VOBAPA-480896 format. One line per field, with one value per atom (N, C-alpha, C): residue number from 1; atom name; x, y, z. Coordinates in pm, whole numbers, plus 50000, padded with zeros to 5 digits. Atoms other than C-alpha are relative to their C-alpha. Layout:
resi c(NUM|...) .
name c(CA|...) .
xx c(X|...) .
yy c(Y|...) .
zz c(Z|...) .
end
This chain:
resi c(1|1|1|2|2|2|3|3|3|4|4|4|5|5|5|6|6|6|7|7|7|8|8|8|9|9|9|10|10|10|11|11|11|12|12|12|13|13|13|14|14|14|15|15|15|16|16|16|17|17|17|18|18|18|19|19|19|20|20|20|21|21|21|22|22|22|23|23|23|24|24|24|25|25|25|26|26|26|27|27|27|28|28|28|29|29|29|30|30|30|31|31|31|32|32|32|33|33|33|34|34|34|35|35|35|36|36|36|37|37|37|38|38|38|39|39|39|40|40|40|41|41|41|42|42|42|43|43|43|44|44|44|45|45|45|46|46|46|47|47|47|48|48|48|49|49|49|50|50|50|51|51|51|52|52|52|53|53|53|54|54|54|55|55|55|56|56|56|57|57|57|58|58|58|59|59|59|60|60|60|61|61|61|62|62|62|63|63|63|64|64|64|65|65|65|66|66|66|67|67|67) .
name c(N|CA|C|N|CA|C|N|CA|C|N|CA|C|N|CA|C|N|CA|C|N|CA|C|N|CA|C|N|CA|C|N|CA|C|N|CA|C|N|CA|C|N|CA|C|N|CA|C|N|CA|C|N|CA|C|N|CA|C|N|CA|C|N|CA|C|N|CA|C|N|CA|C|N|CA|C|N|CA|C|N|CA|C|N|CA|C|N|CA|C|N|CA|C|N|CA|C|N|CA|C|N|CA|C|N|CA|C|N|CA|C|N|CA|C|N|CA|C|N|CA|C|N|CA|C|N|CA|C|N|CA|C|N|CA|C|N|CA|C|N|CA|C|N|CA|C|N|CA|C|N|CA|C|N|CA|C|N|CA|C|N|CA|C|N|CA|C|N|CA|C|N|CA|C|N|CA|C|N|CA|C|N|CA|C|N|CA|C|N|CA|C|N|CA|C|N|CA|C|N|CA|C|N|CA|C|N|CA|C|N|CA|C|N|CA|C|N|CA|C|N|CA|C|N|CA|C|N|CA|C|N|CA|C) .
xx c(49860|76507|50007|49987|76617|50069|49939|76699|50128|49875|77058|49998|49995|77149|50046|49956|77315|49879|50121|76981|49913|50078|76811|50056|49939|77061|49956|50040|76985|49851|50145|76610|49958|50033|76594|50035|49958|76789|49904|50088|76572|49857|50135|76247|49986|49999|76346|50044|49962|76437|50130|49869|76797|50104|49888|77112|50108|49886|77426|50077|49928|77587|49932|50072|77314|50022|49979|77355|50146|49859|77733|50022|49990|77697|49951|50054|77484|50104|49902|77756|50136|49871|78042|50108|49906|78204|49981|50012|78247|49893|50098|77993|50063|49931|78252|50003|49996|78290|49861|50135|77914|49958|50031|77875|50067|49930|78132|49926|50080|77917|49880|50120|77607|50036|49956|77803|50057|49939|77957|50151|49855|78311|50071|49950|78365|49891|50095|78205|49949|50061|77965|50040|49962|78113|49877|50112|77890|49953|50040|77895|49911|50085|77746|49866|50125|77487|49910|50077|77377|49945|50044|77361|49886|50106|77151|49871|50120|76912|49927|50060|76854|49943|50043|76827|49870|50118|76573|49890|50099|76396|49967|50018|76447|50102|49908|76620|50116|49888|76956|49955|50053|76770|49930|50069|76559|50103|49899|76863|50075|49922|77050|49917|50086|76749|49989|50011|76742|49858|50136|76424|50004) .
yy c(50036|54148|49859|50138|53788|49995|50021|53671|49919|50073|53559|49875|50122|53219|50033|49960|53399|50039|49962|53549|49877|50123|53213|49918|50074|53049|50058|49935|53304|49985|50011|53298|49859|50138|52918|49976|50018|52922|50071|49923|53194|49945|50058|53036|49874|50121|52720|50029|49957|52921|49935|50058|52799|50111|49907|52980|49958|50035|52993|49883|50109|52765|49866|50125|52503|49947|50044|52496|49961|50036|52494|49859|50134|52186|49893|50094|52015|49977|50008|52090|49950|50043|51993|50106|49888|52336|50095|49902|52637|50103|49892|52914|50111|49894|53159|49968|50038|52965|50006|49994|52930|50146|49858|53306|50054|49957|53356|49950|50049|53138|50091|49915|53350|50139|49868|53672|49998|50009|53542|50018|49985|53577|49872|50130|53205|49933|50078|52983|49883|50115|52722|49874|50124|52379|49919|50080|52146|49900|50097|51889|50065|49928|52154|50035|49972|52252|49876|50124|51888|49973|50021|51858|50094|49903|52175|49966|50041|52054|49888|50110|51735|50047|49951|51915|50080|49914|52172|49937|50063|51939|50082|49919|52165|49955|50035|52129|50100|49909|52277|50116|49896|52468|50109|49903|52633|50090|49920|52744|50091|49923|52858|50096|49909|53034|49965|50044|52826|49952|50042|52748|49869) .
zz c(49979|59023|50060|49952|59077|50135|49869|59424|49979|50014|59453|50088|49919|59591|50141|49865|59884|50085|49927|59983|50027|49979|59934|50115|49888|60170|50133|49875|60439|50025|49984|60377|50041|49961|60396|50147|49861|60721|50095|49913|60874|49999|50009|60748|50084|49919|60935|50144|49864|61249|50047|49968|61241|50009|49990|61344|49900|50086|61134|50062|49933|61394|49977|50022|61355|49858|50139|60977|49980|50008|61010|50056|49942|61233|49902|50100|60965|49890|50109|60708|50047|49949|60938|49981|50015|60916|50117|49892|61142|49967|50020|61193|49917|50074|61060|49850|50142|60736|49938|50055|60693|49977|50017|60747|49873|50123|60469|49875|50112|60239|49978|50012|60313|49948|50046|60249|49859|50132|59930|50003|49989|60064|49958|50045|59993|49918|50081|59730|50083|49933|59866|49924|50069|59786|49959|50050|59586|50105|49898|59868|50104|49904|60098|49937|50071|59836|50004|49998|59815|50139|49861|60194|50035|49969|60220|49925|50075|59947|50073|49926|60140|50133|49868|60474|49991|50013|60354|49915|50087|60110|49877|50121|59810|49896|50107|59476|49996|50022|59386|49910|50086|59114|50083|49915|59385|50070|49929|59586|49903|50098|59275|49918|50074|59125|49853|50140|58806|49973|50037|58617|49927) .
end
């Protein structure tokens, strides 16, 4: 079964020992909004996807699960 991008977001954050608040600060948003991104309650904006790719040093394809 393929890992969803929501799980990848959480796994990347946890693998880097970061809290939701720390990542929210990087994105310039609230912890509540970032938690909604991880849960899938809100779509992750492309500008945030780009910021996370740069922050974690991974490609958008990696986060999105594309080959």
